[in-house]
C-alpha positions in Angstrom: -5.7 186.8 -116.6 -3.5 184.3 -118.8 -0.5 182.9 -117.3 2.8 181.7 -119.3 2.0 178.3 -119.8 -1.3 178.9 -120.6 -0.3 180.8 -123.7 2.2 178.1 -125.0 -0.3 175.8 -124.8 -2.8 177.9 -126.2 0.1 178.7 -129.5 0.9 175.2 -129.9 -2.8 174.0 -129.8 -3.3 177.0 -132.7 -0.1 175.6 -134.3 -1.6 172.1 -134.3 -4.6 172.8 -135.8 -3.6 175.4 -138.6 -5.2 178.7 -137.0 -1.9 179.5 -136.6 0.8 178.5 -139.8 4.2 178.1 -138.8 6.0 180.4 -142.0 6.8 178.4 -145.1 9.2 179.3 -147.5 7.8 180.1 -151.1 8.6 177.5 -153.7 11.4 179.3 -155.3 13.1 180.2 -152.1 13.2 176.4 -151.5 14.5 175.1 -155.2 17.2 177.7 -155.1 18.4 177.0 -151.8 18.4 173.0 -152.6 20.6 174.4 -155.4 23.1 176.0 -153.0 23.0 173.2 -150.6 24.1 170.8 -153.2 28.3 170.8 -153.9 27.9 170.2 -157.4 25.6 173.3 -158.5 27.2 175.3 -160.9 26.5 179.2 -161.3 24.6 178.8 -164.5 21.8 176.4 -162.8 21.2 178.5 -159.6 21.3 181.4 -161.9 18.6 179.6 -164.0 16.3 178.9 -161.0 17.1 182.5 -159.9 16.0 183.8 -163.4 12.3 182.8 -163.0 11.9 185.5 -159.8 12.0 188.5 -161.0 11.9 189.8 -157.1 14.8 188.2 -156.2 16.6 188.5 -159.6 16.6 192.3 -159.1 17.6 192.1 -155.6 20.7 189.9 -156.8 22.1 192.3 -159.0 21.3 195.3 -156.8 23.4 193.8 -153.7 26.5 192.3 -156.2 26.9 195.7 -157.3 26.0 197.8 -153.9 29.7 199.1 -151.8 29.4 196.1 -149.9 30.0 193.3 -152.5 30.4 195.6 -155.6 33.8 195.5 -157.4 34.8 198.5 -159.9 33.1 196.7 -162.9 29.1 197.2 -162.9 27.4 193.6 -163.4 24.0 193.0 -165.5 24.0 189.2 -165.4 22.6 187.2 -162.9 25.4 184.2 -163.2 28.4 186.6 -163.0 26.2 188.0 -159.6 26.1 184.7 -158.1 29.8 184.1 -158.9 30.6 187.4 -157.6 28.6 186.9 -154.6 28.8 183.6 -153.5 26.3 180.7 -152.9 25.9 181.3 -149.2 24.9 185.4 -149.9 22.8 184.0 -152.3 20.9 181.8 -149.5 20.8 184.2 -147.3 19.3 186.8 -149.9 16.4 184.0 -150.8 15.6 183.8 -147.4 15.5 187.5 -146.9 13.3 188.4 -149.2 11.2 185.3 -148.0 11.2 186.6 -144.8 10.1 190.1 -145.7 7.0 188.4 -147.1 6.5 186.6 -144.1 6.6 189.9 -141.7 3.1 191.3 -143.2 1.4 192.9 -140.4 -2.6 193.3 -140.0 -2.5 195.8 -137.4 -1.4 199.3 -136.9 -0.1 197.8 -133.4 1.2 194.6 -135.2 3.2 196.5 -137.8 5.4 198.2 -135.2 5.9 195.3 -133.5 7.0 193.8 -136.5 9.1 196.9 -138.5 11.2 197.0 -134.8 11.8 193.1 -134.9 12.8 193.3 -138.7 14.8 196.2 -137.9 16.8 194.5 -135.0 16.9 191.4 -137.1 18.8 193.0 -139.5 21.4 194.7 -137.3 21.8 191.3 -135.5 23.2 190.0 -138.7 25.1 192.9 -139.3 27.2 192.5 -136.0 27.7 188.8 -136.6 29.0 188.7 -139.5 31.3 191.4 -138.6 32.2 189.6 -135.8 32.8 186.4 -137.9 35.4 187.7 -140.2 37.6 187.4 -136.6 37.0 183.8 -136.2 38.4 181.7 -138.8 36.4 178.7 -138.7 32.9 180.7 -139.2 31.7 181.8 -142.7 30.7 185.5 -142.6 27.6 185.1 -145.1 26.4 182.1 -142.8 26.7 184.2 -139.8 24.6 187.1 -141.4 22.1 184.7 -142.2 22.2 183.5 -138.7 21.4 186.5 -137.2 19.0 187.4 -139.5 16.8 184.6 -138.6 17.4 184.0 -134.8 14.0 185.9 -133.7 11.6 184.0 -136.2 10.0 182.3 -134.0 8.8 185.8 -132.9 6.2 185.8 -135.3 3.8 183.5 -134.5 4.1 184.4 -130.7 3.1 188.0 -131.9 0.4 186.9 -133.8 -1.1 185.2 -131.0 -0.7 187.7 -128.6 -2.9 189.7 -130.7 -6.2 188.1 -129.3 -5.2 188.7 -125.9 -5.5 192.8 -124.5 -3.9 192.2 -121.7 -1.0 191.6 -123.6 -1.2 194.0 -126.4 -1.1 196.9 -123.2 1.8 195.8 -121.4 5.2 195.5 -123.6 7.1 194.4 -120.7 5.3 190.9 -120.6 5.2 190.6 -124.6 9.1 191.4 -124.5 9.2 188.4 -122.0 6.8 185.7 -123.9 9.6 186.8 -126.7 12.5 185.8 -124.8 10.8 182.3 -123.6 9.0 181.1 -126.2 10.6 182.6 -130.1 13.0 180.2 -129.1 10.5 177.3 -129.2 8.4 177.9 -132.2 11.5 179.5 -134.1 13.6 176.0 -133.5 10.1 174.1 -135.5 10.0 176.6 -138.0 13.9 176.2 -138.8 13.3 172.1 -139.0 10.2 172.7 -140.9 12.5 174.3 -143.2 15.6 171.7 -143.1 17.8 174.1 -142.2 21.4 172.7 -140.7 21.7 171.9 -137.6 24.1 174.6 -136.8 21.3 177.6 -138.0 19.2 175.2 -135.8 20.6 175.8 -132.7 20.6 179.4 -133.3 16.9 180.2 -132.4 16.9 177.4 -130.2 19.6 178.6 -127.9 20.3 182.4 -128.4 18.4 183.8 -125.1 20.3 181.1 -122.8 23.6 183.2 -121.6 24.8 179.4 -120.1 25.1 178.4 -123.4 28.2 176.5 -124.2 28.5 174.3 -127.1 32.8 173.7 -126.5 35.7 175.0 -126.6 35.3 177.0 -130.5 32.5 179.5 -130.9 29.5 179.2 -133.1 26.6 180.9 -134.9 25.0 181.0 -131.1 27.6 182.7 -129.7 27.8 185.2 -132.3 24.3 186.2 -132.5 24.1 186.2 -128.8 27.2 188.8 -128.4 25.2 190.8 -131.6 22.4 191.1 -129.3 23.6 191.8 -126.1 24.8 195.0 -129.1 21.4 195.7 -130.1 19.6 195.3 -126.7 17.3 192.9 -128.3 15.7 189.5 -126.9 17.6 188.4 -123.4 19.7 191.8 -123.2 16.6 193.5 -122.3 15.7 191.0 -119.6 19.3 190.3 -118.0 21.7 192.0 -115.9 25.3 193.1 -116.5 26.1 190.3 -114.5 24.6 187.5 -116.3 26.0 189.0 -119.2 29.3 189.1 -118.2 29.4 185.1 -117.1 28.2 184.2 -120.6 31.1 181.6 -122.5 29.9 183.3 -125.9 32.3 186.7 -124.6 35.2 184.6 -123.9 35.0 182.2 -126.8 34.8 185.1 -129.4 37.7 187.1 -127.6 35.4 189.9 -126.4 34.9 191.7 -122.9 31.1 192.5 -122.4 31.7 195.8 -121.3 33.0 196.5 -124.7 31.0 197.8 -127.1 31.3 195.8 -130.8 30.8 199.1 -132.7 33.7 200.6 -131.2 35.8 197.7 -132.9 37.7 199.0 -136.1 35.5 198.9 -139.4 32.5 197.1 -137.5 30.8 200.3 -137.5 31.3 200.9 -141.3 30.4 196.9 -142.1 27.4 197.3 -140.0 26.2 200.5 -141.8 26.7 198.6 -145.4 24.6 195.8 -144.5 22.0 197.7 -143.2 21.5 199.4 -146.4 21.6 196.4 -148.4 18.9 195.5 -146.0 17.4 198.6 -146.8 16.2 199.7 -143.1 
């Protein structure tokens, strides 16, 4: 039987040998993301890049006219959609589309796992966004992106696990491997994607219930609280006593025993985000 340490060693070796390739962002996604990151980029410049990808263009217009962001007037211009949504939301949609392309199963068992992983990621993203609205120094769209990518490292782990029948037959052990290894691989992926440190910290630390970045809440704290609400990640393996001691709750100002969904307006926001991501 393969040990967890042997599994990690084989996974890292497979990554080095390119037999398992870390996910990469498509070229158009990279160009749009880089434009969004520039302070001097205009909505027109970004719209010209978005227009080169039909799927991204359609998705942008769809979201801009959705209940979550839609105004009284329907819009059909990519530039107007970008102005309405803001550049951070554009970046989130770019990554969203790229991740949906990445999460392509090769076996029925993997398909079920990846579908569940995607749904959990969207739920964590939705709750993270809702929580961020209560914390002035954090951006709601950045929080949604943090939730969306928090478990990106799970993908190579699941692909590798398909090579071992003993793991395919043991969901609990796979869950434990994901909690242990997803942070390591997730950090590697976001570093390769040149994401900012504030987001790289999310997959690297979201399972570490002792994580404490200082007095103010950050995006790791939001995602930790959201994963407990969704019963994903470390929430599956940690007990109530461990969660009660997690600094993330105190920094956000929540009691671990209080359901986030019960906070006024949160359930509606979460449902709107889930509809936007079509789950």
